[in-house]
N, C-alpha and C positions, 0 to 999 in steps of 0.2 A: 237274439239280443232285442230287448224291449226298448223302444224309442220314446223319449220324453222331450217335450219342447218347453224351455224356460224362456221367459220374456224379460228384456232389460230395456231401461229408459234412461235418458241422459239430460241433465239440466246444466246449462252453460257448456254445451257440448263441443264448441270450437269446430275444427275441421273434421272431427270424428275419429281420432286416434283411439280413444277408449272404447268407442262402439265397435270399431274394426277389430279390436283385440277380443271383446266379448264374443263377437260373431265366430271367432276362430276356435273357441274353447269347446272341448267335448268331454265334460266330466262323466265319470262312470263309477257306479257302485254295483258290484255283483253282475247281474245280467241286464241291468238298466243303464242305458247311455243317454245322456241329455245333449241337446243342441240348443244353443242360445239364439233367440231371434229378437231383433231390434224393433221396438215400437216407435222409435223416433227420438227426437232431441229438440231442445230449445236453445236458441241463441239470438243475440242482437245484431250479429254481423252477417249481412247477406252473402258476401263472398265466402265466409266460413261455412255457411249453410249449403252453399253449392258444392263445396268440397266434401261436406258431410254426406251428401247424397251419393257422391262417387265412392267414398270410402266405407260407408255403412250400409249402402245398398237401399236405403229408404230415405224419403224426404224428411227434412226437419221443419220446424216451425219458427218463423220470425217473431220474436216476442221480447219486449222490454220488461224485465222483472223488477226494476226499480219501483219504489214508491214515488209519489209525486215530490215529496220532500227530498228524497235521495237524488232524484233526477236533477232537481234545481241546484242542489249543492254540488253535484258532480259536473254538470255542464255550465253552471254559472248563469242559467237562464231558465225561464219557465218552459214546459213542454210545448210543442207545437199544437195547433188546433187539431182536434180529433184524437189526440193521445189519451189513453186511459190506463189505469193500473191493471196489471194482470190479476186474475182471480184463480181460485182452485178449479173452477169449471174450465177455464182456459187451459190449465195444465192437463186435465183429464182428456180434453179434446186433442191436445198435442200427442197424447199417448194412445190415440184411437179409441178412446173411452174403454180401455182395458186397464186392469190392475197389473202392473209389472211385478216380477219376482225379485227384481233388484233395481235399485236406482242408483246411478252414479252421478255424483255432483262435483264439478270442478270449477268453482267460482273464480272470478278474476283475482289474481294474486298480486298485482302490482303494488297495492297499498301495503302489503306486508313483506314485499321482496327486499332483499338486501341491496338490490340495485338502486333502491330509493333511500334517500337520507332519512334519518329519524325525524328531523324537523318537518320535511315535506310530507311524510306519512301521516302526520298529525293534522294536516290541513283538512278543512271541511270536504274538499273534493275527494281525497283518498279515504277519509273516514266513511264517506257515503259508499265508496266502492267496497270497503271491508264489510259494511253492514249488509251487503248483498248475500253474504254467507248465511246470516240468520234469516233473511228474507226467503231464501231458497228452501231452507228446511221447513219453514212454516207453510209455505205454499204447498210443498210436497206432502206434509203431514195432513193438511186440510183436504187436499185432493183425494186422498184415500183414507180418510178418518174412519169410515165405516168398514173398510176392508184393508187393513194396514199392509204396506209393502213389507215382505218378510225380512229382507236384508238391504242395508243402506251403506254406501261407501262414499265418504266425503274426502277429497284430497285437495291439498294446497301446498304452498311453500312452508318449509319448517319453521320460519320465523313467525308464522301466524300464531304459534303456541305462546309467544311472548307479546308481539305487538297487538294481537287480537284476543288476548286472554279473556277479557270481559265478554267478548262475543261467544267464545267457545264455552264458557260457563253457562251462558244463556241457552246455547244450542243443546248442551247436555241436559239441562232441566226440561227444555221443550220436548226433547225426544223421550225423556222418561215419562212426561205427561201423556205421550201417545202410546206408551207401553213398551218402550225399547230399553234394553241394556246397552250401555254405551262404553266405549273404551277408546283411548287415544294412543297412537304410537307414531313412529317414523319408519320409512323403509327406503331402500335404494332401488329405484326402477331398473338400474343396470344389473343388479344381482337377481332380481326377480325374472327379468326377461333375457338375461344372458347378452346384454348390450355391450357395445364398445364405448360406453360413456357412463360415468358415475352421476346419478341423478337422485339426490336425496329429496324426499317429499314427506309432508305431514299426512297422516292418515287417521281418519276417525271412522270406526266401524260400529254400526248399530244393528242389533239383532232383535226382532220382535219376540219377546219372551214366550208368549203363548203359542206362537206358530213354529218357532225354530229352536228346539231344546238341544241339538247336538253341539259338540265342540266345533269351532272353526279352526282347521289346521292351517299351518303356515306353508306357503308355497315353497318348493325346493329353491334354495339359493344356488345360483350359478356363478362361475368365475367371470369377472369382467374380461372382455376381449380387447385385443389390440386394435387400434384404428386401422392398421394395415390389413387386418383380416377382412374388413369390410371394403376399404377403398381399393385394395389390391384386386378385387373382383370387378371393379368398374373401369370403364374406358378412361383414358387420360383426360383431365379437365380441359374443357374447350372443344372436345369432340362432340359438337352438337348433332351431327348426323347420327352418331351411335346412341347418344344418351338424351338428346332433347335439350331445349333451351334452358332448363334449370341446371344444366351442367356447365354453363359458361363460366370461365375464369373471371372473377371480379376485377374490375379496373380500380387501381389504387394510385395515389400520388407517388411519385418517384422516391420521395424521402421515406415513405412507408415501406416500399419494397426493400430499400437499403436496411432499414431497421430490422425487418423480418429476417434478412439474410444474415445479419450480424448476431441475432439472438441464438443462444445455444439450444439445440433440440431438447425438448422437455422442460425448458425454462420459459421466462418471459423477459419483459423490458429490463428487469434488474440485472440480467447478465451483461447488459451493455456497460454497466459500471465496472466490469472486469477488464474492459479494453483499455490499453495503455495509450494515452494521449500526450504527445510531445509537440510543443510549438504549434498547437492547433491541428495537429495531424494524428491520424492513427499510426502509432509507431510501428506496429508489427505486420500490417497488411494494407493492401490498397485495392480498390476496385479497378479492374483493368478491362476496358471495353475492347471489342474485337475490331474496331476501326476507328480512324480519324485521330490525328494527333491533337492532344488537348481536350478530347471529348470528356465531359463531366469533370474538367479540371478544377482543382481547389487550391487557392492561394493561401500560404501561411499568413498569419496576422501581421507579421513584420516584413513581408515581401512586397516588392513593387509589382504594379499591375502592368500587363501587356497592353497592346493596342486595343482600344474599345471599338468593336465593329458595329456596323449598322444595326445588327440584331444580336445583342449580347445575351445569350441564355446559357444555362448550364449544359445544355445538349449540343452546343456547337462551338465549344472552346472553353478555355480556363476562365470562366466568369462566375466562380463561386469563391467563397472565402471561409476559412476556418476560424470562426469567431469564438474566442475563449470566454466571452462574457455569458455564454449560454448556461442555464441552470435547469436541471430536470424539474418538472412540475411536481410540486408537493402532493398534488392530488393523486399521483400514481403510486404513492408509497405502499398502499395496501391492496392494489389491484393486480391484474395479470395482463395489463396492456401489452399488445404485440407478443402475446404468449405463443410459443410454437410447440405443438404436441409431437413427441417422437413417434415414428411409424410404428413402434412396438408397444406404445402406451394406449391406455384408454382415454377417451376424450372427456373433458369436464361437461357439466350440464349444458345442453343446447338451449340457448335462450333466444329471445326475439332480437337480441343485439345483432348487428349485421357486419361489423367491420373488425379487422384485426386489432385496431386501436382501442377496442372496448372490451377485450378479454382474450381468452386463449383460444382463438378461432383460426389458427393457421397450423399447418402440418408440415413436418420434414419429410418430403416425399422422395424416397430413394430411387424411384423408377426413373431411368434416364430419359427425360423428355427430349433432350438435345442430342442423345446418342443411344438409339434404341438397342443396338448390339455392336459388338466389337467390329471395327472397321467402317462403321457408317460414315459416309461423306468423306472418307479418307482419299488422299491423293498420292499415287505412287510416283516417286522421283523417276526422272527419264533414264537414269543409269542403274535402276534396280529392277529385279524380277517382279512380276505381278503375283498377287495371291491367287489361290484356287478360284477358278471361274465356276460359280455355282448356278443352279437352275434358277434360284430365286433372286439372284443378284442382278436384276435387270436395270436398276436405276442407280444413281449415285448414292442414294441412301441405303443401298443393299450391301455395301461392303467397299473393298478397295477397287472401285469401278471408274476412277478418274486418274489422269496422269498429268504431270507437270511437263508439258511439252515446250522446250525452249525454242522451237522453230517458229512458233506463232508470231512472235514480236521481232524476229530476226529478219527484217525486210530491207530491201534496197530502194533508194529513190527511184521513182518512176514505176514501181511495182503496183499493179492494180489494187492488190490487197492493202498496200500501204496508204493509198489515197482514197480508199473506200469508206472511211469513217468508222471502221470496226471499233467497237467499244467506245464509240463517241458519246460524250456527255454534253448536252445542251444546257446553256444557262437558262435560268427561270424566265429571263426577259427576252429570250431569242425565239424566233419562229422555228418550227421543225421543217425538215426536208420532207420530200414526198414519202408517204407512208406506203411501203411496198407490201405485197401479199405475204412475204416471209419475214417481216420486220422482227428483229430480235436484237437484244443488247450486244450480240457479238457479230452482227453483219451490217452495221451502220450506226448512225447517230440516233439511236433509239433509247437513250437513257437521259434523265434530266437531273440537274442539281436542284433538289427541292429544298428551299430554305424553311419550309413550314415544320420545324421540329417542335415537339411538345413544350409548352411553357412549364415552368417549375411547378405550378399548381394544377396542371392538367392531369387527367387520370389516364393511365395506360396499363397494359399488361406486360409484365417483364418475367424473364427467367434469369435469376441470378444464382450462379453456382455458389452455395454457401460453404462455410469453412469445413463442414462435415461432408462436403461433396454431394449434398442433396439440394433439392429446390424447396425452399421455405415459402409456402404460398398459403393463401386463405382456403378454407374449405369451400367448395362450391355449394349452392343451395341444395342440389340433389344429394350431395354427400351428407349434408346435415340431416336430410330426410332419411337417408339410409341408416345413419347412426341412431336416429330415433325409432328405427324399425318400421317407419311408415311405408317403406318400399324396399324390395329386395335389390341388392346391388346390381343385378343383371337387368333390372326393369327400368323403364322410364316412368316418370310421374308428371302429370299435368295438373297443376292446381289453378284455381280461378284467377284471372287477371294476368298482367304482364309485368308486375313489379317485384323484383327480388326482395326489396325491403318488406313488402306485404307478405310475401310467401314465407320469408324467414321468421317474421313475427308469429304467424299462425303455426309454423312448425315448431318454434320454440315453446309456444303455449301448449302444444298437443301432449296428451298422455301417450307414452310409447305403446303401441299395440301389443308388443311382446310382454310387457309388464301387465297390461290389462288382461291379457289372455291367462296369465298365471293366476291373477286374482279371481277371474271368472271361474277358473277350473275348480279352485278350492271352495268357492262359494256355491258353485253347482253341486259339488259333492255333499256339502252340508245340507242343502235343500233336498237332494235325493234321500239322504238319511232321514230327514225330518218326515218326508212323505212316506217312507217305509216304516215309520215308527220307531226307528233306532235312535238312541241317545249317545251312542259311543262307537267309534270305529277303531279297531286294533290297527295301529299304524306306527311306523318308525318315524314318521314326519313329526317335527315338533309342533305343539300347539302354537297357534300364531301369536307370539309374544305372551308371556305369562300373564300380564295384567289384562290383555284382551281375552285370553282364555277364561280367566276367572269371571270377567264381566259377561261373557257369553254362555257360560255353562252353569253357574250357580243358580239354583232356583230362587225366584224372587216372587213369591205368591202375591205380595201387595201390588206388584206391577201387573201380574197376570190377571188380576181382577178387573183392571180397566178395560 
C-alpha cells in the first residue's frame, strides 16, 4: 500500500470538530491510501482554540478576521489599540506557510440562523457577521492565489441561502475569478455521519478546475440512529465519577421539571394542551410526592386557604394556587419549547441553546434511575418469606434485603431503647445532644427538621416519574457532545473552562466529526484520482448531488486559463 499525506486547514475552526473528522478519514484509490494531516485553524475564541488543539492535535491561531468596519458594526465600538485587519500573509502563516489540499470554512451562522428573528438579522451587527463569509473566501483566495487550494468546502445554516443570498452570489463570482467551479447544496450531517440527530446544513463546494478534473462522489448516506443507541452506552446522568463533570444533570426550576414530566415523549410543550383542566386542576392526574402531607399542594381557585405558616412555600405545604387566568405564551406557537425526545428517536440539531425551555433538549429516559432492577430497596413484610439471598445482594439497593420489623417501636415505658432518642428529630432552633462515635439517625437524636426547602424559583435536580414511566430530563452536556460525535459514549470529554453554557455553545456550533470524516473521505478520493490522472471512477455511489456533479465535472476552458 502506497501512503499519501493530504493537508487540511480550517477557518473559523471553533473547537475543532471538522478538523477531528478530517484527521480520521483514510481515503483509498487502488493501492494508494491517504491520511489527512491538519495544518491548523483560525478562530477568534481563545477557549475554542484550546479545545481545537485537544481535538485536532495541532495548535490553532487566534485571529480576528473582521475588517475594521465590520468589527465596529458588530461590537458597536472601535477596535482596541493594537488591533489590525488580518492579511493573506497572516492566513498563510497560520497554515505553517504550506498550501493545503482542502480548506474547510465554517463561518459564524447566528446572523442567518432561524433562532434569530428576521428583523434582528437585518441589523448592522448581524449583517457584519454575515459578511464574514465573503471575507473568509477572499482571504483564503488571496493567501494561495499563486498556488490555489484544490478543494474548498464552505458550510453554514441552510437559511444562509435566503438571508445571505446576495453574499453567496458574490462568493460564487469571487471563486470563479480564482478559477473554481462552484455548486451549492444542502446535506444532513446526521445521514452523512450516522448520527443520532438530524442536522441540516448548507454546503458550498468549490473545485479548482485546472487541478481537479474528476467527479466528486457523494458520501454514503446512513440511517439516523435513536438517541438511546448513544445514551444507553453512557453512565447515568449525574455519575460524575464515571463520566466527568460534563455529565452532571442540569439544575432546573421546579415548574420546568413538572412541564417536562407532563410532555408526551416525542412531542413538545404543545402536548400540554391535551391535558384536561377542571376548576384549575389537572383532572386526570396529580403529582404525588413520597413524603409530607400537603407537599407541593395546589389550591383550587375557588377554595379557601389553610393556615399561613411562617415560611409558606410550595415545598412545605399547600401554598400554591391553580390560577385559571394563565395563558400560554404566543411566542411558543412555532417552537419546540420543553420538547422531549423519545428514547428510540433521533435528536434534533444540537445548538448552543442550553435549556429545555429553548427547544427539544430533553429525553424520555427509560432506564430506571430510581429502581435499577426488580426488588431494589424493597421491604419484606414481617409475616412473609424473604426472597432468594443472592451473592450480590449485600445492600438494601440489591433486592429484598430489608424487613418491616414491628418490634422496633413496640417498647414499654422505662425501656432503655424507648428513652434513648432513637429516630429523634431536633428542631432547627434546638441544640444537639452529645455527638457519639456511632451517631446515626436510628440510635439517637441525630436528625434535624431543616426548614430550608428550595424556593419556587430555586434550581434543583428532580426525578419525576412521567406518565410513560420514564424520567423526562434534559440532555447532559456530555450527552450533547456524544450526539455530535465529538466523543464516544464510553469516553470522558474535558473542554476548556467550567461553564456548561460555554461548553454547550461551542458544542452546538461544532461540525460533527463523523460527518466531516465522510466529506473528507470522498474529497480525498477525488484528490487521489486527480493525482493519478484519472477523470472518472467506476462506482455505485451517486455523484454528490447532480448540480454539484455538473459543476465539478464539466470542462470549463475559460476558467482553466486563469
